[in-house]
N, C-alpha and C positions, 0 to 999 in steps of 0.2 A: 504494500500500500504506500509506504513511505517513498519507495523508488519511483512509483508511478506519479506520485504527487510532485516529486523533485523533477522528473522528466517534463511534466506538464508545465511547471513553473519556468523551467529553462526554455521551453518552447515558446511560451508567452513572451518572456523577456527578449528572446531572439527576434520574434516577430515584431515586437514594438521597436527594437533597435534598428532592424532593417527597414521597418516602415511599411509592411505589407498588409497591415490591418485596414483594409478599405474594401468597399464593395466595387466590383468591376462594373464599368458602364454596360448598359444593355445593348447588345448588338443583334439586329434582326437576322434571322436565319438565312434570309435571302440576300443580305448585303454583300457578302463576299461572293456569293454565287452570281449576283448581277454583274459585279466588276469583272469576274472571270469570263462571263459571257460576252461583255463588251470587248474585252481583249481578244478573245477568240474570233469574234465577228470582224474585228478590225483587220486581221491578217489577210493579205492578198492571196487568194486561192489559185489564181492563174494570172499569167503575165498580161498586163494591160498596156498596149502600145500608146505612145505619145501621139496626140492629135492636136495640132496647133490651135490655141485659144479655146480648146474644148476639154481635152483630157490630158492629165499628166501620165507619164510612164510610171507604172507601178510594177515592180519586179515581183515575181512569184515568191511567196514565202516571207516577205518582209512585213513588219508592222509599220504603221504610218508615223511619219515625222515630217515637219514642214520647216522650211527656211523662212524666217520672218526678219523684219528690220525693226530695231528698237527706236522707232520714232517716238518721241515723248514731248510733253508740254501742251501746246494748244490742241484744241479738239480735232482740228483737221489732221494734225500729225498723229494724234492718238488713233483716229479712225484708219489711217493708212497702216499703222502697226497692226491693227486688228484684222484688216482685210487682206493684206499682202501675205500670201502663204504658198510657197512652192514645194510640192511634194518631193521628198528626197529619199533616194534608195541607199541609205548608208547601213553599214554593218553594226554600228554602235548601238542603235536603238533595238534592233532585233536581238542582238546578243544579250543586252541588258534585260529586255522583257523576258526572254527565255530564262535567264539566270535568276531573276526575282521570282518567277513562277516556281522554279525548282527549289529556291530557298524557302518559299512559302510552304511547299510540300514538306521540307525537312524540318523547319522550325515552327510552322504553324499548323501542320497536319491537314492542309487543304487537299482537295482532290488533285491528282496528277493531271497535267495537260494530256490531251489525247495523243495517241501515237502519230496521227496525221498532223496535228498542230506542231509537234516537235520536229518531225521529219521534214516538213515544209521549210522550217527555219534552217535546219542544219544543211539541207540540200542547197539552200540559197547561199550559205557561207562558202561553198566551194568556189563561188565567183570572186571572193575577196582574198584568196590566197595569192601570194606573190608568184606569178607565173614566169618571171624572167630568169629564174635560177635553173640550173641544169639538173636539179634534184628536187625531190619533194620537200616542201618547207611549210612550216606553220607560222611564218611571218605573214601578217595580214595588213590589208589596206582599209581605209575608212569607206571608200567607194569601190564598186565592182570594177574589175579590170577588163579592158576591151583591147583587142589586138588591132594595132595600126599596121596595115599591110605595107604602107608606103615606107614607114620607118622600121618595119620588122621588129616591133617592140610592143609590149603590153603596157598600158598606162591607165590610170583611173581618173575619173572626173565626174561631177554631178550632172548627169545628162539633162535633167529638167532645168537646172540653173543655166547651163550653157545655152539651151534652147530659148530660155527667157531673154538672155542678152542678144542672141542672134536675131530673134524676131523683131527687136526694136529697129533693125535695119530695114524692115519691110513695112513698119507702121508709120503713119503720119505723125511723128512725135511733136512737130511744131503745132499742129492742130490740137493735139491732145493737151499740150502744155498751155495753149491759149485758152482752151475750155476750162482747165483747172484754175487759171487766173481769174476768169469770169466768175467762177464759183467761190472765189476768195481763198484759194489754196496756194498762195504764192510761196509759202514755206516749203510745201511739198514739191513744187516746180523746181525750186533751187536744189533740193536734194536729188531729184531725178537727173537734173543736168550734171550734178557732181558725179553721180554713179556712172552715167554714160560717158562722161569725160575720161574716167579711169577704167573704162570697160576692158581694154586690153590687159591692164594690170590684174584685174580680177580673174579674167580667163586664164592667165598664166598661173596665178596662185592656186587655181583649182587642181592643177595637175601635180599632185603630191605623191611622195614615195610611201612605202609601207611605214607603219608606225608601231611603237611599242605598246601603246594603249590598247588598240584593237587586238594586238597579238597576245597580250597577257590577259585581257578579258576573255578571249577565246580559250586560253589555258585554264583560267578559273572556271569557265563553263564546263570544260572537259573534266575537271576535278569533281564538280557536282554530278555530272552524268556517270562518272566512274563510281562514285559513292552509291548512286541509285541504279546501278546497272541491272540488278535483279528485278527491280520494279519497272525499269524502262530499257529492256535489252536491245530493242531495235534502234532506239535513239542513240544509245551508247555505241553500238556497233557501227552505225553510220558515221558518228563523229570520229571514232577510232580509225575508220577507213580513210578519212580525209587527213588525219594527223599521224602519219606513220613515222615521222622524223622529228620528234620533239626536241632533240638535241640542237636542231637548227635555231630554235628560239634562244637558247643559252649561248650558242656560238655568236649570234648577232648581238646579244646583250653585252658580251665582252668586247666585241669589235668596235661598237659605236658608243661606248661609255665616254662621258666627259671627264677628262683628267687634267684639271687646271694646273697642276704642279709638274706636268710632263713637259719635256722639251720638244715634243713632236707637235708641230702646228696643226696637224690633221686631227688631233684629239684634244688639244688644249684650247681651242677657239670656240667661243660661244656667243650667242646673241647678247648684245649689250644690256638688254632689259633683264636677262637672267642674271648677269654679273651684278647688276645694281642691287637686286633684292637678296642675293645670297652672299654678298661680299663679306658681311660680318661672320657668317658661318665659315667662310674660307679663311678669314683672318684668324679665327680661333684655332682652326685646324693647323694653319701654318705656324702659329705661336707654339702649339703643342708638339710640333715636329712630325705631324702625321701626313699621310698621303690621302688623296680623295679620288674616288671614282663614283660617278653618279649616272643613273639611267637618264637617257635623253628621250626626246619625243620621236625623232625621225630615224628611220633605218637607212641612213645615207651619210656618207662622208663628203668632205669638201673635194677630195680627189675624184670621187665618183660623180659628184655634181658637175664637175667641169665637162664630163662626157655626156651624162644623162640629161642635162639641161636641154640639149639639142634633140633629145628623144622625147621631150614633153614630160619629164619626170624630175621635179626639183623641189627642194625645201623652200618654203616661203622665206623671202628675204635672203635666200642663199646660205642660211646658217641654221645650225641646230639650236635647240633651247632646252631648258629643264623646266618642265611643268610639274608642280607637285601633285596634281591630280593624276597625271600619267604615272608618276612615281608611286602613288598609293595603290593604283591598280596593278602595277608591276609587282610590288611587294606582296599583295594579296595573291596574285597568280602563282608566284614562287611558293609562298607559304602553303596555300591550299593544295597545290599539286603534290607537294611533299607529304603533307599530313594525310591526304586521302590515299596515298599509295600510287597515284598516277605516275609520279616521278620519284626516283630514288633519292634519298637524302645525300647520296654521294655527289650529287650535282654541286652542292656547296662545299665539297672538299677541294674544289678548284679555288685557290686563294684569291683570284681576281673576282670570281662570282661572289665569293663570301664577302669581299670588300665592298662590292657594289651593293649587296644586300644590307650590310650594316651601315654603310655611309648614307645610302638613300633613306633608310629608316630614320637615321639621325637628323637628316635634313628635314624630313616630314615633321618630326617632333620640334625641331628648331622653329619652323614656320608656324606651327600651332602655338608655341609658347611666346612668340613675338608678334602675334596677331598679323601674320603674313608680312611681317616687317613693315607694316603700314601700307603695303602696295599689293592688295589682292588682285588688282588688274594685271599685274606682272607675274606674280607667283602662280595664280590660276590662269595660265596663259590662254588656254582654249576653253576653260570650263568655269564660267563666272560665278556659279552657285557655291558659296562657301559651305553651306550645310550639306550639299551633295558631296563635297570633298570630305567633310567630317564622316559621313556614312561610309565612304570608300575606305577610309582609314580604320574605322571601327570594325569593319568586316575581318580584318587581320587580327585585331585584338580578340574578337569573338572566337575565331577559329583556334587561336593559340590558347585561349582560356579553356576551351573544351578539352584540348589535349593536356593542358597542365593539370587539370583535376584528376586525371588518371596517371599522371607521370609519364605521358607518352610523347612529350616534345623530344624529338630525336637528336637535336644538336644544341651545343652550347650557344652558338651564334643565334639560333632561333629563340632560345631563352632570353638572350640579351635584347633581341628585337621586341619580344613580348614586353619586357620591363620598360623599355624605352617608350613604346607606343602606349602602353597601359597608363603610364604616368602622365603622358601628355593629354590623353583623352579623358582621364578621370579628373584632372585638375583644370588646365587651361581651356580645353575644348568644352568640357561640361559647363564651366563658368561662362564661356562665350555664348553657348547655345541658350542657357537659362536667361542671360541678359537680353536676348532678342525676343523672348516669349511675350505674347500679348494675350490678355485675358478677356473673355466674354462672360456674359451672365451664366449662371448654373455651372460654374467651374470649368467652362470650356476654355481651351488654350489653343492658339494658332500662331503660325509663323509666316511672315512675308519675306520674300527676297527683294526683288526690285521691279518685276514686270507689272506694269499698270499702276504703279504708285508714284509716278512723276508727272501726271497730267494735271491740267487746271481747267476750270470751267470758263465760260465766256466772260464772267466777271472776276476771273483770276483767283478763284478760290481753289485750294487743293482738292483733287479728285482721286480718291484711293479706290482702285478697282480690285486689287489682290488677285491678279491674273495667275500668279504662281503659288497661291496660298495653299491649295490642296497638296501639291507636290512638296513644298517646303515643310509643311506641317508633318507630312508622312516621313520625310527624310529626317527631320529632327527627332521624331519618336524612334525611328529605326537606329539612328546613331546612338541615342541614349540607352536604348535597350541592349544593343550590342556591347556597350561599354559596361553596363551595370548588371547584366544578367549572364548566367552561364548555362549553356546547353548541355544536357545529359544524354549522350547517345544511346544509353541502355534503356532509358524510359521514353525518349522522344519528347521530353519536356524541358523547360528552362526553369531556373530559380534565380531569385535576386541575390546579388552578392551581399554578404554580411557587411553592414555599415552603409548600405545605399542611402544617400540623403533623402529625407522626406520631400524636399523640393523637387528632386529628380522624379520621384514616384508620382507626385501630384501633377507635374508637368506632362509626363507621359500619359497618365490617365486623362488629363485634360485634352491632350492631342487626340487620343482615341475617341473621346466623346465628341469633339468637334468634327473629326473625320466621318464618323458614322452618321452624324446629323446633316452634314453639308456637302459631302462628296457628290451625292446624287440628287441634291435638291434643286439644281439648275441655277443657283445664284452665283456660282463661281466657275471660271474657266478651268479646265484641267490642263493648263499650260505649264511650261517650265522653260528654263534656258540651260539645257543640259550641255550645250556646246555653242561655241561662237568663234568668230574670227579673232586673231590675236590682238588686233588693234581696235580698241574700244572707242577711241577718238584720236585727235591729232596728238594728244599728250602721251599716248602709249605707243607711238611709232618708235622704232629702234634708233632712229637717226639723232635723237636729241639727248642720248645717253653717252657717257664717256666710252671711248674705244681706242685701241692702239693698233688695229689692223684694218687697212683700207686699201682694197685692190680690185682690179677688174677681174672678171670671171676667169681669164686666162692666167691669172697670177701676177700680172704686172702691177707694181705698187703705184698708188695714186698719190701724188705729192701735194695737190691742191685740196686742203681739208676745209675749204670755205664754201664749196659748191657741191651739191648732189649731182653726180654724173647722169647723163642721159642714157648711157649704155649700162648693161648688167654689171653689178659689182657686189662685193661683200664688205660689210662694215661690222667689225666685231672686236671682242676682247680676246687676245691671245695670251695665255699664261696667267701668272698672278701679278697683280699690281699692289705695291705696298700701300697701306692705308693713307699715309700722308700724301703720296703722289696722287692717289685716286681722289682724295678730298679736294685737292687743288684742281683736278680736272672737273669736278662738280661745279666749281665756281666759274668755269669758262663756258662761253656759248658754243654750241655745236651746230654748224650750218646756220648760224645766226640766231639760234634758239637757246634759251637757258634750259638747263636740265629740269624737267618736272619732278619736284621732290615730294609732292603729295598726291593723293588720289581724290578726285572731286566727286566720285560716285558715278553710277551707271545711268543716272537719269538727269544729266545736264543736257541742255538743249543742243550742245555740240556733240554729244555721244551717240551718234547714229552708227550702229554696227549690226551686222547680221548675227542672228542667233537661231538655234535649232530647237524646236519644241515638239513634244510627243505626248498625246493623250494616253495611249496604252502604257507608256512608261510611268505616267502618273498613277494610272489605275493599279498596276502591278505593285508599285512601291506602297500604295495604300493597302492592298491585300496583304502584303508582307507585314506591314506595321500592325494591322488589326489582328490578323491570325496569330502572329507571334505573341502579341500581348495576351490574347485570350488563352494561349497555351503555356503561359508562365504559371508555375505552381506557387500558390500563396495568395 
C-alpha cells in the first residue's frame, strides 16, 4: 500500500513538474481526414501540358506550389500579390509533402498514404536526379531536368516561369500597362517594367545546378521509407531502385564543402553575403586554431562553372553560398539515414565528412543563438521563414532524442551534435518562438510570419491578413514538440521531457486549438513562403558587401572595383579576412553603395521578391502538428 501511494505521489509530482496536467483540445474526427483528403486530391494524377494563357504545365505526381511576388503596401500591390500565381513543378514541395505524410504516420498514427499516392510522387522524383554524370547518382535538382539536344546536356528550369516571361514578347505590354495606369495601378506598372527590364537576368538565374537541399531531403525521405518498408514495401522498393548509389551524395558533400581556411581558391571562395553573416563564427574558429568545412547550397565548383555556364547550368551570381536552412536539412538527412539503418555509421568515419557534420551543426547553433546574426535575409538565403528553419533543425534533435533514450546513438560525433542542437533549440530557439506567439480568446495561440501583414488600407491604416498564419502556427507547434517531447519507438507514442516549461505546453496546446478551429474555416489562406529568390530587395544583393575576389568568368582579374561589369563575373570573398581588415572594408562603399548593416524586414515597399507557396505543404504540416500532439502521452 505504502509503495503504491509513494508511486502515485511521485507520478503526480512529475506530472505537475512537466506540466502535462491539462485537458487536450477537442479535435473533430474528420479534421485530419479532411486535410489528408485535400492533399491527396491536390496531387497531379496525369501530366497536364502547358496551354498559353489557359493552363499551366502540371507534371504527373507533383503537389501544387505556385510562384508569387511579394508585392506589399497599397491595395493595388496587395491584390497583385494575391492574384499572381505561376504553377511550379519543383521537387521541394512534393518531397516535403510526402515526408510530412510519413512523419504523421510515424509520430501521429495517421493512416498511411495510398500506394498510388506514394508511387506517383516517387516516380516523379526520377526526373530530378542529376543526369549529367556517367553513373547513377542521388544528387538532385530543384526543377526537373530536360535534355538540350543542341548543347548535348541536361539542364533544369521552371518551365511555366520561362513561358510566362516568353509570352510577354507576344502580348501588347504597352496597352496592358496603359490600362493599368487608367485603373490607378501605377505602382504595379513600375514593377512590371522593372521585371521585364531584367528579364534576361532572371532567365539565366533559373538554370541552376543540383543542390544539397533537395539531395538531402531526398535522403531523409529515403530514411522514412526504409523505416516503414514493411508497411509500404512498394514505395520503399521504388525509391531504392532510383537511389542505388548513395555514396554519390557523400562524395559530393566532401567535394563542394566551403573551406574558408584553405589555400585553394576553388573551395575557399564564397558569396559575400554569406561571409558577412558568418564572419564572427569564422573569427572564433580561427582564434581557437580550428579548421572549418561547411555544407554549401550548390553542387558546383567555380572551375566547373567556367565550363557549364555555357551549357545553361550555373550558380546564381556565379558563386556558392551557405544557407543555414540547407545546412539543417543536410544534417537531418545524414542523421536520419544513419539512425534508420539506411546508411552505415561508417560514413562518418571519413574525417572530412565528420568535420562537415560537426562544423555545420555548430554553425546552425551559432545562428540560432545570435538571432541569425541580425540578418535572417542573408542567413536564410533561399528560405525566408524563420520558424520553418526552426522545425528543420528540431527534426534532428527529435531523431537523436529517440535514439538517446535507448542508448543507440552510434557515434560520439552524433552525441556531440545532439548536445549542440538540443541546447540551442531548448534555450534560444524556444525563447525566440515563444516571443512571437500571439494570443486569441479561449486560449488560442497563433503565429504570423510576414505574408499579408504589410498592407495598408486606402486611408493608410495597417491591414493584417495573416496569409501564412496557418503554416507558421503549425510549424511553431511542430518545432516545439520536436524539441520538448521524445518519441518511443516501442509504443509509437511520445512523452514530454521532464522539466518542459508550462509556457511551452500552453503555447503548443494553444496552437493546436487555433489550428483545429481555423485551418478549414475559410478565413485564412493556406499560404507560406517556403522558398524565395536570394535577393529580397536591393539591400540583399551581393555587390554591396565586402569582397576580395573580383574577376571575369574566364578568371581574368578585374582591376576597376568602382563599376559593375556588363559581362559575366564573380565577386566574392576568398579565404579568411582578419576582423580589423574586414571592419575597415565595412566602412567603405562598394560600387558606390554603403554596406547594408541591418535588415529592414520583408514587407518594405522596396522588397519585391519572388516566393514559392504551397497549400498541400501547409495542410500536411498541420496534420503532423495535430496528430503528433494528440499522440503524446500525458
